[in-house]
C-alpha positions in Angstrom: 0.0 0.0 0.0 1.5 3.3 -1.1 0.4 6.6 0.7 1.7 10.1 0.5 3.0 12.0 3.5 -0.2 14.0 4.0 -2.2 10.8 4.3 0.2 9.4 6.9 0.2 12.6 8.9 -3.6 12.7 8.9 -3.7 9.2 10.3 -0.8 9.8 12.6 1.0 6.8 11.1 4.7 6.5 10.6 4.1 4.1 7.7 1.1 2.3 6.2 2.3 -0.7 4.3 -0.9 -2.7 4.0 -4.6 -2.0 3.6 -5.2 -3.8 6.9 -3.3 -1.1 8.7 -6.1 1.3 7.8 -8.9 -1.3 8.0 -8.1 -2.2 11.6 -8.6 1.4 12.7 -12.2 1.4 11.6 -15.1 0.6 13.9 -17.0 -2.6 13.4 -19.9 -0.8 11.7 -17.6 1.1 9.4 -15.7 -2.1 8.5 -19.0 -3.7 7.6 -19.9 -0.6 5.5 -16.6 -0.8 3.7 -17.0 -4.5 3.1 -20.4 -3.8 1.4 -18.8 -1.2 -0.8 -15.8 -3.4 -1.8 -18.3 -6.3 -2.4 -20.0 -4.1 -5.0 -16.7 -3.5 -6.6 -15.7 -7.2 -6.5 -19.0 -8.1 -8.3 -18.5 -5.3 -10.9 -21.6 -3.3 -9.8 -19.4 -0.2 -9.6 -15.8 1.0 -9.8 -16.0 3.8 -7.3 -17.4 4.7 -3.9 -17.5 7.6 -1.5 -18.2 7.2 2.2 -17.7 8.8 5.5 -15.9 6.7 8.1 -15.0 7.2 11.7 -11.4 6.2 12.4 -9.4 6.2 15.6 -6.2 8.2 15.1 -4.8 9.1 18.5 -5.9 9.1 22.1 -8.8 6.8 21.2 -10.6 9.8 19.8 -12.4 9.0 16.6 -12.2 11.4 13.6 -14.4 11.6 10.6 -12.7 11.0 7.3 -14.3 11.2 3.8 -13.0 8.5 1.4 -13.4 9.2 -2.3 -12.0 6.3 -4.1 -12.0 4.4 -7.3 -10.9 0.8 -7.9 -8.8 -0.4 -10.8 -7.8 -3.8 -12.0 -4.4 -4.9 -10.7 -1.5 -5.4 -13.1 -0.3 -8.7 -11.7 -1.4 -12.2 -12.6 -4.0 -12.5 -9.9 -7.4 -12.0 -11.5 -9.0 -10.7 -8.3 -6.2 -8.2 -7.5 -7.5 -4.6 -7.2 -5.9 -1.2 -6.9 -7.6 1.4 -4.8 -6.7 5.0 -5.4 -8.3 8.2 -4.3 -8.5 11.0 -1.8 -9.1 11.2 1.9 -10.0 14.4 3.6 -10.7 15.3 7.2 -14.5 15.8 7.6 -14.5 16.1 11.4 -16.4 19.4 11.1 -19.5 17.4 10.1 -19.5 15.9 13.6 -20.0 19.3 15.1 -22.8 20.6 12.9 -25.9 18.6 12.0 -27.1 18.7 8.4 -29.3 21.6 7.5 -33.1 21.3 7.3 -33.2 21.3 3.5 -30.7 18.4 3.5 -32.8 16.4 6.0 -35.9 17.1 4.0 -34.2 15.9 0.8 -33.2 12.7 2.5 -36.7 12.2 3.9 -38.2 12.7 0.5 -35.7 10.2 -1.0 -36.9 7.6 1.5 -40.5 8.3 0.6 -40.0 8.3 -3.1 -37.6 5.4 -3.5 -39.5 3.0 -1.1 -41.5 0.4 -3.0 -44.2 0.6 -0.4 -47.4 2.7 -0.8 -47.1 5.8 1.4 -49.8 8.4 1.6 -51.5 11.2 3.6 -55.3 11.9 3.5 -56.9 15.2 4.5 -60.3 14.4 5.9 -61.5 18.0 5.9 -60.6 18.6 2.3 -61.6 15.0 1.3 -58.5 14.4 -0.7 -55.0 12.9 -0.7 -52.4 15.4 0.3 -49.6 13.1 -0.7 -49.1 9.7 -2.4 -45.7 8.2 -3.0 -44.5 6.8 -6.3 -44.8 3.3 -4.9 -48.5 4.0 -4.0 -49.3 5.1 -7.5 -47.4 2.1 -9.1 -49.3 -0.3 -6.8 -52.6 1.0 -8.2 -51.3 1.1 -11.8 -52.1 4.8 -11.9 -50.2 8.0 -12.2 -49.7 10.2 -9.1 -51.9 12.8 -10.7 -54.7 10.3 -11.2 -54.7 9.2 -7.6 -54.6 12.8 -6.3 -57.6 13.7 -8.4 -59.8 11.0 -6.8 -61.8 12.3 -3.8 -61.1 10.2 -0.8 -64.8 9.3 -0.3 -64.8 7.9 -3.8 -61.6 5.9 -3.3 -63.4 3.2 -1.5 -65.6 2.5 -4.6 -62.5 0.8 -6.1 -62.5 -1.7 -3.2 -63.9 -5.2 -3.6 -67.5 -5.1 -2.2 -66.8 -8.0 0.2 -63.9 -6.1 1.7 -65.6 -2.7 2.3 -67.9 -4.0 5.1 -64.9 -5.6 6.8 -62.9 -2.4 6.5 -65.7 -0.2 7.9 -66.3 -2.6 10.8 -62.5 -2.6 11.6 -62.3 1.2 11.7 -65.5 1.6 13.6 -64.4 -0.9 16.3 -61.0 0.9 16.7 -62.7 4.3 17.0 -65.1 3.0 19.6 -62.2 1.5 21.6 -60.1 4.7 21.4 -63.0 7.0 22.2 -61.9 9.7 19.8 -58.2 9.3 20.2 -55.6 8.4 17.6 -56.1 5.0 16.2 -54.0 2.6 14.1 -55.5 -0.3 12.1 -54.3 -2.9 9.7 -56.4 -4.5 7.0 -56.1 -6.3 3.7 -58.3 -5.6 0.7 -58.7 -6.0 -3.0 -58.4 -2.9 -5.3 -59.9 -2.8 -8.7 -57.4 -1.8 -11.4 -58.2 0.0 -14.7 -58.3 -3.4 -16.4 -61.1 -4.5 -14.1 -59.0 -7.1 -12.3 -58.3 -6.9 -8.6 -55.0 -6.7 -6.8 -54.4 -7.6 -3.1 -53.0 -4.7 -1.0 -52.5 -4.3 2.7 -52.6 -1.0 4.6 -51.4 0.1 8.1 -53.0 3.4 8.7 -53.1 5.9 11.6 -56.1 8.3 11.9 -55.3 11.4 13.9 -57.8 13.8 15.4 -57.4 17.6 15.2 -57.5 20.2 17.9 -61.3 20.3 17.7 -61.5 16.5 18.5 -62.7 15.7 14.9 -60.5 13.3 12.9 -58.4 15.5 10.7 -56.1 13.3 8.6 -54.9 9.8 8.0 -51.4 8.6 7.2 -50.4 5.1 6.2 -48.3 2.7 4.3 -49.0 -0.5 2.5 -47.7 -2.9 -0.2 -48.9 -5.2 -2.9 -49.4 -8.7 -1.3 -50.6 -10.4 -4.5 -47.7 -13.0 -4.4 -48.4 -13.7 -0.7 -52.1 -14.2 -1.3 -51.3 -16.5 -4.3 -49.0 -18.6 -2.1 -51.6 -18.7 0.7 -54.2 -19.9 -1.9 -51.9 -22.5 -3.1 -51.2 -23.6 0.4 -54.9 -23.7 1.2 -55.6 -25.8 -1.9 -52.7 -28.1 -1.0 -54.1 -28.5 2.5 -57.6 -29.2 1.1 -56.2 -31.7 -1.3 -54.3 -33.4 1.5 -57.4 -33.5 3.7 -59.3 -35.0 0.8 -56.7 -37.7 0.3 -56.7 -38.3 4.1 -60.5 -38.7 4.0 -60.3 -41.1 1.1 -57.5 -43.0 2.7 -59.4 -43.2 6.0 -62.5 -44.4 4.1 -60.4 -47.0 2.3 -58.9 -48.1 5.6 -62.3 -48.3 7.2 -63.6 -50.5 4.4 -60.5 -52.7 4.6 -61.0 -52.9 8.3 -64.6 -54.0 8.0 -63.6 -56.5 5.3 -60.9 -57.9 7.6 -63.4 -58.1 10.5 -65.8 -60.1 8.2 -63.0 -62.4 7.2 -61.9 -63.0 10.8 -65.6 -63.8 11.7 -65.8 -66.2 8.8 -62.6 -67.9 9.8 -63.8 -68.3 13.4 -67.1 -69.9 12.1 -65.1 -72.3 9.9 -62.8 -73.2 12.9 -65.9 -73.9 15.0 -67.4 -76.1 12.2 -64.0 -77.8 11.8 -63.8 -78.6 15.5 -67.3 -79.9 15.5 -66.6 -82.2 12.5 -63.4 -83.4 14.1 -65.1 -84.2 17.4 -67.9 -86.1 15.6 -65.4 -88.1 13.6 -63.4 -88.9 16.6 -66.4 -90.2 18.4 -67.5 -92.2 15.4 -64.0 -93.8 15.0 -63.9 -94.5 18.8 -67.3 -96.2 18.7 -66.4 -98.2 15.6 -63.1 -99.3 17.2 -64.9 -100.3 20.5 -67.8 -102.2 18.9 -65.7 -104.2 16.4 -63.0 -105.2 18.9 -65.5 -106.4 21.4 -67.3 -108.5 18.8 -64.0 -110.1 17.7 -63.0 -110.9 21.3 -66.4 -112.5 22.0 -66.1 -114.6 18.8 -62.6 -115.8 19.7 -63.8 -116.7 23.2 -66.6 -118.7 21.9 -64.3 -120.5 19.5 -61.9 -121.4 22.3 -64.7 -122.6 24.5 -66.0 -124.9 21.7 -62.6 -126.3 21.0 -62.0 -127.0 24.7 -65.3 -129.0 25.0 -64.4 -131.1 22.0 -61.0 -131.9 23.4 
């Protein structure tokens, strides 16, 4: 790492031979931020970056430095080698003075405009939208001017009829619970697009009363939840299909169980009949054996008696 004398004096370093000498003096958060910037360079998203970093120079007191750098491809054989060159200036004065209001407002508007969420403000007394973000208009597939031209009382006419009653009941219940105070509600609804199809949106809104106790305005943010609803529908259908398969399988198992019970009953009846037949045959054979043997013994006895008398 090559640095000029002013750079070393600014960092209070006698020498800075490696990038890690500088990296190690950054806080954990700034190291993470620098890693993100370098990752963008590594993946060829950009070749330059400009950031403010707090770095500990001496006495454990952090100073604010502004890095304005660009990254070049190295000249050696290593494909991933990079050369960082640029300027570093002492920006410690920014630690003492907060950004001016116009700067803060510009940052706030960037947050509102660049966010993909639907952000808005409704003026109840004027019955109109005071502000809608770019994300809000895109979610409705309208221009910002088209949305701002719709009176707020007519905006609900774009909702699905089944969702309007739920929305009104949710807001009415919240108003009753808060007794005229500030309320925040969440709901999901379907919005009718120009094409006539509906898109699922969600909204988290806060309704704020004015000094006279009447509700004066509403602010909120939401997003398109079409993908989530589609996945929920698929999951619900999958569960229903699984439940149907379980019912069919249960029915099949029930029928098989009844068939098995009938088979067991039939086998028991056959076993009883077989035992009865076996017993009957045993008795018959015993009787036959007994009667035949007795007759033969009597016959032999008579023959011996006759022979004895003759002799």
